[in-house]
N, C-alpha and C positions, 0 to 999 in steps of 0.2 A: 156845775155845781155838785160834782161828785167828788168825794174826799179820796185822795190817794195817799199811799205811804211811799217815800222816797226810799228805794232799797239800794241803789248805787249811783255814782257820779262818774262819768267816763270823761276821758279827754275830748276836748272840743274838735268836731270835724268840719273842715271847710265846706261850704256850700257847693264848691266845685265838684266835689265827690257826691253827685247826686244820688247814686244809688246807695251810698253808705251814709248819707247825711241825715240827720234829724236833731231837733231841739230836745224833744222828749220822746222816749220809747215807751209804749203801753203795751200790755198784753192784748193781742186782737180780740179776745173774748170780751173785753170791756165795751166794745162798740159794736152794737148789732147791725148797724148799717154796712158794716165791712163784708159780711157774708149773708148767705141765705139760709134762714132757720128751715125752710121747707125741704132742703136737701141735705138734712143732718149735718149742716154747717161745713159742708165740703165744697161748695162753690163760693168763690170771693176773688176779688181782684188782688192776688198776692203773686209775688215773685220770690224766689229763693236764690241767692248767689252764694256759691261755695267756691273758695279760692283753694285750689290744689297746690301743693308744693312742686308737683312736677306732673306731666302727662301720664307717668306710670301709676298715679293714684286714682286715675279716673274709674278704673274698673272696681277698686275697693270702695269708692264713693258710690258708684251706682248700685252695688251689692248690699251696702248698708242701707241706702235709701229704699231700695225694693223690699228689704227685709222689714224695715219699719211699716211701709205700707201695707204689706201682707198681714202684719200684726194688727194694724188698724182696721183693715177690711174684715178681719175674722169677727169683730164686734159689732159691725154694720148689719143693720137689718134690711134696709130698703135702697141704699146707695153704696157704691164702690168708688174708691178714689183710684184715679189713674193720673200719673205724672208724666211729662215729656222732658227728656234730657236735651239740653242745646249746648253744644261745646263750640267755642270760637275756633275758626280755622286759622290757628297762630301762624302757619307757615305762609298763608296767603297775606295775612295782616302785616307780617314782618316784611314779606316782598314788596308790599305796596309802599311801606314807608321807607324802605331802602331806596326804592326808585325815586320817591319824592325827594329825599335827602340828597341823593346823587345829582339829580337835576338842579336842586337848589345850590349845590356846591359847584356844579359845573359852570353856572353862569358867573359868579364871581371868579371862578379860575380863569375863564377866558378874559374877564375884564382886567384882571390882574396881569395877565401875560401880555395884554396889550399895552397896559401902562408901563410895565417893565421894558418892553421892546421900545416904547417911546423914549424912555430914559436911556436905554442902551444907545440910541441913535444920536442923543444930544452929548454922550460922554464917549463917542468913538475917538475924538481927539485925545482925551485923557488916556483912553486905553492903549492908543498908539504910542504915546509918550512913555507909559509905564512899560510897554512891551520893548520899546527902543532902548530903555535903561536896564533891561534884564528881567523884567517880570515874566514869570512863567504863566502857562495857562492855568494851571491849578490854583496859583495865588490870585489871578484875576477872578476866577470863578468862585473861590472862597470869599473874597471881598464882597462881590455882588450878593451871594446868598447870604452872607452874614448881616449886610445892611438891610436886606429885604426882610430877614427874619426879625430883626429888631422893629422895623416898621410894623410888621404883622403882629408882633407881639404887643406893641403899644396900642395898635388899633383894637387888638382883641380885649385888652384890658379896659380901655375906654368904653367899647361897646358893651362889655359885661357890666360895668359900672352903671351906664345909662339905662341898659335894659332892667336891672335890678331896681334902680331908682323909679323907672317908670312903672313897674309892677307894684311897688310898693306905694307910690304916692297916687296912682291912678287905678288902683285895682278895682273899684267900684264901677269904673267905666270900661276898662279893658277886659275885666273878667265878669261882665254882667251876665246873669242867668235869669230866666223868667221869674223865679222864685225871689231872687235878690231885688229884682226891679219893683216887686210888689211890697218891698219893705219887710219881708219875712226871712229871717236868718241872716247870716253875716259871711260875706265873701272874703276870705283872707288867704295869705300865703305865708307860710313860715319857712325858716331856714332849711328844713329837711325837704320841703317841696321844691325850694329854689336851687338848691345845690346837691347834686348827686355825684360822688367822687368818680364812679364808673363812667358816666355820661361826660363829665368833664375831661377825663382822659381820652375817650373816644373823639370829642371834639377837638381837643388839642392836637392829637395825632392826625385827624383829617386837615386841620389848618397847616400843620407842619408839611403834610404830603402836597397841599395845594401850593405851598410856599416853594417847595423844590420844584414842582412842575412849572408853575407860572414864571419863577425867576431863573430856574436852572436852564431851561431850554434856550431863552435869549442870551443869557449869559455865556452859555456853552458856544453859541453861534459867534457871539462877539469876540470871545477869546481865541477862536480859530481864524480870524481875519489876518490878513497880512498887514505889516506895519504901516506900509505906504498907504494902502487903502484906508486904515483907520484914522491916520493923519490927515487924510484928504476928506474924512467923513463919508467915505463911499461905503454904503451899507449893502450894496447889491453885489 
């Protein structure tokens, strides 16, 4: 029952960004329960997040924050404010996620290699006939890689479509947070959150590399087989 004046309306933020999310922003001085009056209002459950353009800005951010604190402490009579800077170990985080991604990519790569090898075994006679009629190793290798690339692209498009559809239709279940489950706020995803051109490019290049590795090695082995061995479907 306290009247407020709306000063600005900002773009809605998804509940997934828990540190940046809020339905309404108020000055912290409007709620006495957020801080301790007996400590000159310097103690409270507050966090401050600063996004730097690069790690080169850390020093300037620290200096400016410390200068502001020094000015504040000059006017204090009984309490002084001290803050602690906590910087994320970006290199360690990147290394951890790189390892996770590589492991996740290695498993489908092994599966794809096995599937391609199995297909090569079934097509030995076809490869032998093509070699008997003059097909070169490069032609056979190109054909297998081309076919596998088309299948990879088709599977990627279908996977992308179903993943987007699942996130859009089942966002309340798949992206549930504690706050959302209590009916506070709204969990949503938009086009900017779902599609990042740079990440898409990295994923495409990774899929292309997996395709070359998983299909290229079995195809290269098959293209080097003797014609008589291929016609007899002898893959050893």
